[in-house]
DOMARZA-827447 format. One record per residue (C-alpha): residue number from 1; residue in three letters; z negated, y, x negated. Coordinates in steps of 0.001 Angstrom, whole numbers. Last residue first. Layout:
N
> resi/resn/up/north/east
> NUM/ala/Z/Y/X
...
***
This chain:
211
> resi/resn/up/north/east
> 211/asn/-14447/-9527/-19320
> 210/ser/-17582/-7686/-18264
> 209/phe/-19659/-5059/-20049
> 208/lys/-23086/-3755/-19145
> 207/ile/-24563/-427/-20230
> 206/gln/-28326/-618/-19884
> 205/ser/-30684/819/-17315
> 204/thr/-34166/2218/-16898
> 203/val/-34731/3692/-20334
> 202/pro/-37563/6149/-20910
> 201/his/-40460/3814/-20021
> 200/ser/-43684/5421/-21270
> 199/leu/-42505/9006/-20861
> 198/arg/-44182/11961/-22580
> 197/arg/-43505/15148/-20624
> 196/pro/-39932/16231/-20363
> 195/leu/-38045/18747/-22546
> 194/val/-35793/20765/-20275
> 193/ala/-32106/20738/-21085
> 192/ser/-31036/23197/-18374
> 191/asp/-31271/26167/-20747
> 190/glu/-29228/24251/-23321
> 189/ala/-30993/23501/-26600
> 188/glu/-30088/24565/-30139
> 187/leu/-31553/24190/-33638
> 186/val/-34219/21541/-33070
> 185/met/-35732/20731/-36470
> 184/ser/-35829/17126/-37627
> 183/lys/-38732/16543/-40060
> 182/ser/-41131/16724/-37106
> 181/cys/-39676/13444/-35864
> 180/asp/-41631/11473/-38448
> 179/ser/-41058/7703/-38493
> 178/val/-42963/6258/-41419
> 177/ala/-41033/6329/-44695
> 176/asp/-39551/3447/-46671
> 175/phe/-37473/2036/-43814
> 174/his/-36151/-1413/-44770
> 173/gly/-39307/-2903/-43248
> 172/glu/-37874/-1962/-39849
> 171/leu/-34954/-4245/-40660
> 170/gly/-37361/-7096/-41349
> 169/his/-39198/-6412/-38091
> 168/leu/-35891/-6550/-36238
> 167/lys/-34979/-9856/-37870
> 166/val/-31606/-9781/-39567
> 165/ser/-28085/-10864/-38637
> 164/met/-24950/-9791/-40526
> 163/leu/-21682/-10737/-38832
> 162/arg/-18249/-10748/-40433
> 161/ser/-14650/-9895/-39597
> 160/glu/-12193/-10128/-42497
> 159/val/-9328/-8057/-43968
> 158/asp/-10582/-4477/-44506
> 157/phe/-12766/-5647/-47412
> 156/ala/-15283/-6841/-44819
> 155/gly/-15148/-5523/-41248
> 154/tyr/-18561/-5437/-39663
> 153/ser/-20662/-6949/-36907
> 152/met/-24353/-6124/-36950
> 151/his/-26819/-8407/-35167
> 150/val/-30512/-7516/-34838
> 149/asp/-32786/-10456/-34035
> 148/gly/-36147/-10488/-32244
> 147/asn/-35377/-13848/-30653
> 146/ala/-35559/-12923/-26969
> 145/leu/-34960/-9239/-27712
> 144/asp/-31502/-9849/-29157
> 143/leu/-30508/-6368/-30336
> 142/gln/-26801/-5681/-30827
> 141/leu/-24776/-3417/-33122
> 140/gly/-21011/-3415/-33683
> 139/ser/-18581/-1519/-35952
> 138/ile/-20163/-1721/-39408
> 137/phe/-17543/-1003/-42101
> 136/asn/-17259/-2702/-45489
> 135/ile/-14456/-1331/-47670
> 134/asp/-14837/-1699/-51446
> 133/arg/-12187/-4436/-51746
> 132/thr/-9638/-2380/-49770
> 131/trp/-7602/-396/-52323
> 130/lys/-7689/-2969/-55117
> 129/thr/-6374/-5419/-52563
> 128/ala/-8268/-7985/-50533
> 127/lys/-6675/-11299/-49654
> 126/val/-9953/-13206/-49637
> 125/his/-9787/-16699/-51197
> 124/arg/-11094/-15386/-54542
> 123/his/-14170/-14033/-52742
> 122/tyr/-16834/-15790/-54820
> 121/thr/-14992/-15171/-58069
> 120/pro/-13667/-11639/-57453
> 119/asp/-17036/-10547/-55955
> 118/tyr/-16765/-7878/-53249
> 117/ser/-20018/-6504/-51939
> 116/arg/-22071/-8124/-49180
> 115/leu/-23662/-5566/-46887
> 114/pro/-27147/-4594/-48023
> 113/leu/-28016/-1659/-45727
> 112/glu/-28817/1512/-47660
> 111/arg/-32477/2482/-47321
> 110/ser/-33537/3412/-43834
> 109/val/-33517/6756/-42006
> 108/ala/-36393/7990/-39813
> 107/cys/-37006/10479/-36989
> 106/ile/-33581/11423/-35661
> 105/arg/-34248/13847/-32812
> 104/phe/-33401/12929/-29238
> 103/pro/-34412/16282/-27672
> 102/pro/-35152/14542/-25393
> 101/his/-36522/10998/-25093
> 100/pro/-36476/7736/-27054
> 99/glu/-36777/9307/-30558
> 98/met/-33971/8245/-32860
> 97/gln/-34453/5622/-35583
> 96/tyr/-31847/5187/-38306
> 95/ala/-30014/2370/-40034
> 94/tyr/-27990/3243/-43119
> 93/his/-24466/2348/-44209
> 92/his/-22536/3192/-47395
> 91/tyr/-18741/2842/-47372
> 90/ala/-16594/2622/-50510
> 89/arg/-13134/4164/-50169
> 88/ser/-10285/3488/-52572
> 87/gly/-8018/6566/-52566
> 86/lys/-9177/7789/-55964
> 85/met/-10636/4969/-58016
> 84/arg/-13959/3239/-58476
> 83/pro/-16525/5678/-57073
> 82/met/-14534/6848/-54031
> 81/asp/-17101/7961/-51464
> 80/phe/-17998/7047/-47925
> 79/tyr/-20691/7981/-45435
> 78/his/-22517/5965/-42822
> 77/met/-24844/6083/-39832
> 76/ile/-26186/3202/-37735
> 75/gly/-28428/3501/-34681
> 74/leu/-31674/2212/-33204
> 73/tyr/-33161/4075/-30259
> 72/tyr/-36936/4273/-30264
> 71/ala/-40122/2816/-28846
> 70/arg/-43355/2923/-30802
> 69/asp/-45813/420/-32244
> 68/thr/-43850/395/-35540
> 67/ser/-43567/-3410/-35529
> 66/ser/-41210/-3099/-32582
> 65/ala/-40693/-5461/-29652
> 64/glu/-43554/-4099/-27524
> 63/arg/-42401/-521/-28079
> 62/pro/-38939/-1147/-26703
> 61/val/-35909/-861/-29032
> 60/phe/-32938/792/-27317
> 59/val/-29503/229/-28815
> 58/leu/-27134/2950/-30039
> 57/pro/-23376/2484/-29760
> 56/pro/-21565/1729/-33061
> 55/gly/-21292/4125/-36021
> 54/gly/-21899/7741/-36932
> 53/his/-20722/9883/-39834
> 52/met/-22340/11616/-42801
> 51/ala/-20071/13950/-44785
> 50/ala/-19712/13718/-48568
> 49/gly/-21005/16037/-51305
> 48/ser/-22433/12995/-53057
> 47/ser/-25787/14487/-54083
> 46/arg/-27146/14616/-50539
> 45/phe/-25904/11086/-49919
> 44/glu/-27653/9607/-52969
> 43/gly/-30839/11400/-51936
> 42/pro/-30984/9721/-48550
> 41/leu/-31004/11879/-45387
> 40/leu/-34326/12692/-43751
> 39/arg/-34715/16345/-44786
> 38/lys/-31134/17121/-43735
> 37/val/-31616/15934/-40139
> 36/ser/-31064/19213/-38266
> 35/ser/-31063/19250/-34480
> 34/val/-28611/20122/-31699
> 33/trp/-29427/19451/-28052
> 32/gln/-27675/19442/-24688
> 31/gln/-23918/19692/-25198
> 30/lys/-22080/19100/-21952
> 29/ala/-19622/16269/-21284
> 28/thr/-17509/16229/-18139
> 27/gly/-16629/12743/-16920
> 26/ser/-17153/13559/-13248
> 25/pro/-20351/11489/-13291
> 24/asp/-21688/13980/-15893
> 23/val/-21894/13032/-19585
> 22/arg/-24817/14391/-21604
> 21/phe/-24139/15483/-25180
> 20/val/-26240/15092/-28328
> 19/arg/-25422/16821/-31620
> 18/his/-27216/15837/-34845
> 17/pro/-26016/18320/-37466
> 16/thr/-25034/16404/-39419
> 15/ile/-24915/13249/-37277
> 14/ser/-22171/14109/-34797
> 13/tyr/-21240/13532/-31154
> 12/thr/-24207/11416/-30143
> 11/phe/-23657/10247/-26616
> 10/tyr/-25403/10436/-23293
> 9/leu/-24982/8510/-20053
> 8/asp/-27601/9002/-17368
> 7/asp/-29619/6179/-15776
> 6/leu/-32890/7496/-17251
> 5/tyr/-31406/7445/-20777
> 4/val/-28303/5447/-21664
> 3/phe/-26601/5502/-25082
> 2/pro/-23157/6326/-26438
> 1/met/-22154/6884/-30066
***
């Protein structure tokens, strides 16, 4: 999951543990920080025996746009299980807040995001099979600062593309606990990965796409 910090490209390689790499202009990626997020993960995940995975690219939330009075990177994590039948995956998605500077610890995890579940009456027009009706997968994340909206694109039942839009402050209300980075322990740090002093404006550029 890529993100930009001080004009450098970074990406999250894994969630558990949380591994962050920095990408050099040559394209070489070097691991910078590894931290543990076990204390922040939801109870239903910890009891599932599954693996937590990442999602779309992270987006930066500036302090002035947030109801938390702090800046952070917003991301999506997920895991899957097979509660109905073997081979039929059900995906569970959670928003998370990552601190806006090194060591980029995850500081808060939301309740499960309420993607629409399959209803055989309401979705009778959808050509979902018994194998795909539990599949909802978030693949896109965008923050519209002008309107304070968060847009999440996702594949529904493995046959349709959908968009879920929520207000940023409403999404932040989906976090039960206050952001607490101390619950993520730094396990590894490269010698060159110096922790900076507190920065008021950590992001100076955004990734831009053109057709």
